[in-house]
C-alpha positions as CSV (number, residue, x, y, z in Angstrom):
1,M,92.7,157.4,83.1
2,K,91.5,155.2,80.2
3,R,93.5,152.3,81.4
4,K,92.1,152.7,84.8
5,I,88.5,152.7,83.4
6,L,89.3,149.5,81.4
7,Y,90.8,147.8,84.4
8,L,87.7,148.6,86.5
9,L,85.4,147.4,83.7
10,F,87.4,144.1,83.5
11,I,87.1,143.6,87.3
12,V,83.3,144.2,87.1
13,V,82.9,141.8,84.2
14,F,85.0,139.2,86.0
15,L,82.9,139.5,89.2
16,L,79.7,139.1,87.2
17,V,80.8,136.1,85.3
18,T,82.2,134.5,88.5
19,F,78.9,135.3,90.3
20,E,76.9,133.8,87.5
21,F,79.0,130.6,87.4
22,A,78.9,130.2,91.1
23,F,75.0,130.6,91.1
24,C,74.7,128.2,88.3
25,A,77.2,125.7,89.7
26,D,75.3,125.7,93.0
27,Q,72.1,124.5,91.2
28,H,73.7,122.6,88.3
29,F,72.9,119.1,89.7
30,K,70.0,120.0,92.0
31,D,67.9,117.1,90.6
32,V,70.5,114.4,91.2
33,H,70.0,112.2,94.3
34,V,73.2,110.4,95.6
35,V,73.7,107.9,98.4
36,F,77.2,107.9,99.7
37,F,79.1,105.4,102.0
38,P,82.0,107.1,103.9
39,G,83.0,103.7,105.2
40,G,83.5,103.9,108.9
41,P,81.5,105.0,112.0
42,P,80.7,108.7,112.4
43,G,83.7,110.4,114.0
44,C,86.2,108.0,112.5
45,P,89.3,109.9,111.6
46,F,89.5,108.6,108.0
47,A,85.8,108.4,107.4
48,S,85.2,111.9,108.7
49,V,87.5,113.3,106.0
50,V,85.9,111.3,103.3
51,Y,82.5,112.7,104.5
52,R,83.8,116.2,104.5
53,G,84.9,115.8,100.9
54,A,81.5,114.3,99.8
55,K,79.7,117.1,101.9
56,A,81.8,119.7,100.1
57,A,80.8,118.3,96.7
58,E,77.1,118.3,97.7
59,Q,77.3,122.0,98.7
60,D,79.2,123.0,95.5
61,L,77.2,120.9,93.0
62,G,73.7,121.3,94.5
63,C,72.9,117.6,94.5
64,K,71.1,115.9,97.3
65,V,73.3,113.4,99.2
66,D,72.3,110.9,101.9
67,Y,75.2,109.4,104.0
68,I,75.4,105.8,105.4
69,F,78.0,104.8,107.8
70,S,79.0,101.2,108.0
71,D,81.6,100.8,110.8
72,W,84.0,99.4,108.2
73,I,82.1,96.0,108.3
74,P,81.7,94.4,104.9
75,D,78.6,92.5,105.7
76,K,77.0,95.7,106.9
77,M,77.9,97.5,103.7
78,I,76.3,94.7,101.7
79,A,73.1,94.8,103.8
80,Q,73.0,98.7,103.5
81,F,73.5,98.6,99.9
82,K,70.6,96.2,99.3
83,D,68.4,98.6,101.3
84,T,69.7,101.6,99.3
85,V,69.0,99.9,95.9
86,A,65.3,99.5,97.1
87,R,65.1,103.2,97.6
88,R,66.1,103.8,94.0
89,P,68.4,106.9,94.1
90,D,70.0,108.2,91.1
91,A,73.5,107.0,92.1
92,I,75.3,105.2,94.9
93,C,79.0,105.7,95.9
94,I,80.1,102.6,97.7
95,M,83.2,101.5,99.7
96,G,84.5,98.4,97.9
97,H,85.6,96.5,100.9
98,P,83.3,93.5,100.5
99,G,85.0,92.6,97.2
100,P,83.7,91.9,93.7
101,D,82.2,88.6,94.4
102,A,79.8,90.0,97.1
103,F,79.1,93.2,95.3
104,G,78.8,91.9,91.7
105,P,75.2,90.6,91.6
106,L,74.0,93.5,93.7
107,V,75.6,96.0,91.3
108,D,74.1,94.0,88.3
109,E,70.7,94.6,90.0
110,A,71.3,98.3,90.7
111,I,72.5,99.0,87.1
112,A,69.6,97.1,85.6
113,K,67.3,99.4,87.6
114,G,69.1,102.5,86.2
115,I,71.0,103.4,89.3
116,I,74.6,104.6,88.7
117,V,77.2,102.9,91.0
118,T,80.8,103.9,91.6
119,S,83.4,102.9,94.2
120,Q,85.9,104.7,96.4
121,N,88.8,103.7,98.6
122,T,88.9,100.0,97.5
123,S,88.7,99.2,93.8
124,L,86.5,96.5,92.2
125,P,88.2,95.8,88.8
126,P,85.9,93.2,87.4
127,I,82.9,95.4,88.1
128,E,84.6,98.5,86.9
129,D,85.6,96.7,83.6
130,K,82.0,95.5,83.1
131,Y,80.2,98.9,83.8
132,K,82.7,101.7,83.1
133,D,80.6,102.9,80.3
134,A,77.6,103.0,82.8
135,G,79.5,105.2,85.1
136,F,81.2,102.7,87.4
137,G,84.6,104.3,88.3
138,Y,87.0,104.3,91.1
139,V,88.7,107.1,93.3
140,G,91.4,105.9,95.7
141,Q,94.8,104.5,96.0
142,E,96.1,101.5,94.0
143,L,96.1,99.1,96.9
144,Y,98.8,96.6,96.5
145,P,101.4,99.2,95.3
146,S,100.5,101.5,98.1
147,G,101.4,98.7,100.5
148,V,104.7,98.1,98.9
149,M,105.5,101.8,98.7
150,L,104.9,102.3,102.5
151,A,106.7,99.2,103.5
152,T,109.8,100.1,101.3
153,G,109.8,103.6,102.6
154,A,109.5,102.5,106.3
155,I,112.4,100.0,105.8
156,K,114.7,102.8,104.4
157,R,113.7,105.4,107.0
158,A,114.1,102.9,109.9
159,G,117.5,101.7,108.7
160,L,116.3,98.1,109.0
161,K,118.3,95.1,107.8
162,R,117.8,91.4,106.9
163,G,116.7,89.5,110.0
164,D,115.0,92.4,111.8
165,K,111.5,91.8,113.1
166,A,108.4,93.6,111.7
167,M,104.7,93.3,112.3
168,V,101.8,94.1,109.9
169,W,98.3,94.7,111.5
170,G,96.1,94.6,108.6
171,L,93.0,93.3,106.7
172,I,94.2,90.5,104.5
173,S,91.0,88.6,105.1
174,Q,89.1,91.2,103.0
175,E,89.2,90.1,99.3
176,T,90.3,93.4,97.8
177,R,90.9,95.8,100.6
178,G,93.4,93.3,101.9
179,L,95.7,93.8,98.9
180,R,97.3,96.8,100.7
181,S,98.2,94.7,103.7
182,K,99.6,92.0,101.4
183,G,101.8,94.6,99.7
184,C,103.1,95.6,103.1
185,V,104.0,91.9,104.1
186,D,105.4,91.0,100.6
187,A,107.7,94.0,100.6
188,L,108.9,93.4,104.1
189,K,109.7,89.6,103.3
190,E,111.3,90.6,100.1
191,A,113.8,92.8,102.1
192,G,114.6,89.8,104.3
193,L,112.8,90.8,107.5
194,R,111.0,88.4,109.8
195,V,107.3,89.2,109.5
196,D,104.5,88.7,112.0
197,Y,100.9,89.4,110.7
198,L,97.9,90.2,112.8
199,E,94.3,90.5,111.5
200,I,92.3,93.6,112.5
201,S,89.3,92.2,114.2
202,D,85.8,93.6,113.4
203,A,85.7,95.2,116.9
204,V,89.0,97.0,116.3
205,N,88.0,97.8,112.8
206,A,84.9,99.6,114.1
207,E,86.7,101.1,117.1
208,A,90.4,101.5,117.0
209,A,90.8,102.1,120.8
210,Q,89.8,98.5,121.3
211,G,93.1,97.5,119.8
212,T,95.1,98.9,122.7
213,P,95.4,95.6,124.6
214,V,96.2,93.8,121.3
215,F,99.1,96.1,120.5
216,A,100.4,96.2,124.1
217,G,100.2,92.4,124.3
218,Y,102.0,91.8,121.1
219,V,104.8,94.1,122.0
220,A,105.2,92.5,125.5
221,K,105.6,89.2,123.8
222,N,107.9,90.5,121.0
223,P,110.3,93.0,122.6
224,D,112.6,92.7,119.5
225,V,110.1,94.1,117.1
226,K,111.5,97.1,115.3
227,L,108.8,98.1,112.8
228,I,104.9,98.0,113.1
229,I,102.7,98.9,110.2
230,T,99.0,99.7,111.0
231,D,97.0,99.1,107.8
232,H,94.1,101.3,108.9
233,G,93.8,105.0,109.4
234,G,92.0,104.7,112.6
235,L,94.7,102.5,114.1
236,T,97.3,104.8,112.8
237,A,95.7,107.7,114.5
238,T,95.5,105.8,117.8
239,A,99.3,105.0,117.7
240,E,100.2,107.2,120.6
241,T,97.8,105.5,122.8
242,Y,99.0,102.1,121.8
243,M,102.6,103.0,122.3
244,K,101.9,104.5,125.8
245,A,99.9,101.5,126.8
246,A,102.9,99.3,125.8
247,R,105.2,101.6,127.9
248,K,107.1,102.6,124.9
249,R,108.6,106.1,124.2
250,P,108.5,108.0,121.0
251,D,110.8,106.2,118.4
252,D,111.3,103.1,120.6
253,I,109.3,101.3,117.8
254,F,109.2,102.5,114.2
255,I,105.5,103.0,113.4
256,A,104.3,103.3,109.9
257,G,100.7,103.6,108.7
258,F,98.1,105.0,106.3
259,D,96.2,108.3,106.2
260,L,96.5,111.7,107.9
261,S,94.4,113.0,110.6
262,A,94.7,115.6,113.3
263,A,95.8,112.9,115.7
264,T,98.2,111.4,113.3
265,V,99.8,114.7,112.6
266,D,100.3,115.3,116.4
267,A,101.7,111.7,116.7
268,I,104.2,112.3,113.9
269,K,105.4,115.5,115.5
270,K,105.8,113.8,118.9
271,G,107.7,110.7,117.4
272,Y,104.9,108.1,118.1
273,V,104.3,107.8,114.3
274,D,107.2,107.9,111.9
275,V,105.8,107.7,108.4
276,V,102.3,107.6,106.7
277,L,101.1,107.2,103.2
278,D,98.5,109.9,102.6
279,Q,95.8,108.5,100.2
280,Q,94.0,112.0,100.3
281,P,90.7,110.7,101.6
282,Y,89.1,114.2,101.0
283,L,89.3,113.5,97.3
284,Q,87.6,110.1,97.9
285,G,84.7,111.9,99.1
286,Y,84.5,114.8,96.7
287,L,85.3,113.1,93.3
288,P,82.8,110.2,93.4
289,V,80.0,112.5,94.0
290,L,81.1,114.9,91.2
291,Q,81.6,111.9,88.8
292,V,78.2,110.3,89.4
293,C,76.6,113.7,88.8
294,L,78.4,114.1,85.5
295,T,77.4,110.6,84.5
296,K,73.8,111.2,85.3
297,K,73.5,114.4,83.5
298,Y,75.9,114.0,80.6
299,G,76.5,110.2,80.3
300,F,80.2,110.4,81.2
301,A,81.9,107.1,81.7
302,G,83.4,106.1,85.1
303,L,86.7,107.7,86.0
304,H,89.5,105.8,87.5
305,I,91.5,108.3,89.7
306,D,94.6,107.3,91.8
307,T,94.7,109.5,95.0
308,G,97.8,107.7,96.5
309,A,100.3,110.4,97.3
310,A,103.7,110.8,98.8
311,L,104.9,109.5,102.1
312,I,104.6,111.9,105.0
313,D,107.1,112.2,107.8
314,K,108.7,114.8,110.1
315,T,110.5,116.3,107.1
316,N,107.3,117.5,105.4
317,I,104.6,117.3,107.9
318,D,104.4,121.0,108.6
319,F,103.2,121.7,105.2
320,V,100.0,119.5,105.4
321,A,99.4,119.8,109.1
322,P,97.1,122.8,108.8
323,L,95.0,121.0,106.2
324,A,94.9,118.0,108.4
325,Q,93.6,120.2,111.4
326,K,90.8,121.2,109.1
327,G,89.9,117.7,108.0
328,I,91.0,118.1,104.4
329,R,94.2,116.2,104.4
């Protein structure tokens, strides 16, 4: 009887402490105003997961967060950042796609005005080194190694050999973001493959479905291509559409790409996508918001967090599929 009473008392105390923590945590950063860039357009498979992560952080932490979508266009990100600095929020969480040269002077201005800035998805090493103590951090994959990792994994899984043809559809023109595409190309060439490279246009970058004739046209002109890597979550999620437009059956071409989404999970199960690198974009939403709140309230330095995870294919998709359906993985 005494043990039962003690047990019940423990449960009551635990619930009280949990309730108090949850109540305090909900209001802990209520005075912090953050502007967050999810990157792409609303509804984009990748940007939507980033947004959900940031939204969850907003709800958990009690801070106020405004969201600005950029269609994955670097020039648009820069223009929006300038406008945001003029509004003087407490912190801005940016996508680093425009690169350090474009962002450098603007971040200088923001920091001088007392605005905390941090980056997600694409790192900005010179700026991070300069302002780490002021809260500039990074949450995302390490870009070049991620490209190498995916390409190497794809070569092994596809059983490719020297002289086989591969194509990378990427964003090398973007100063820092393009490092991932470059990692893919370099790893394929190192393995002795013949490599074609296609740059993702602004139109396709903003709306992946517009890449359908590009994909179909390339495949028609290159019937010997055995591997295609799509260096863009939206394009990877559209792979089934691309393959059907090119009149290809599942597994006719080995397709590798980045990032999970509900559409990509379905494509993996059907065989239209063979392997993806999951960079866990939900964390790229949640953790930057948490970090700038901690910096604002407690003066913590910027955190550098690598969210690059394992390769996902048919052998392990069932574990993460339910989370992808919910927009968490």
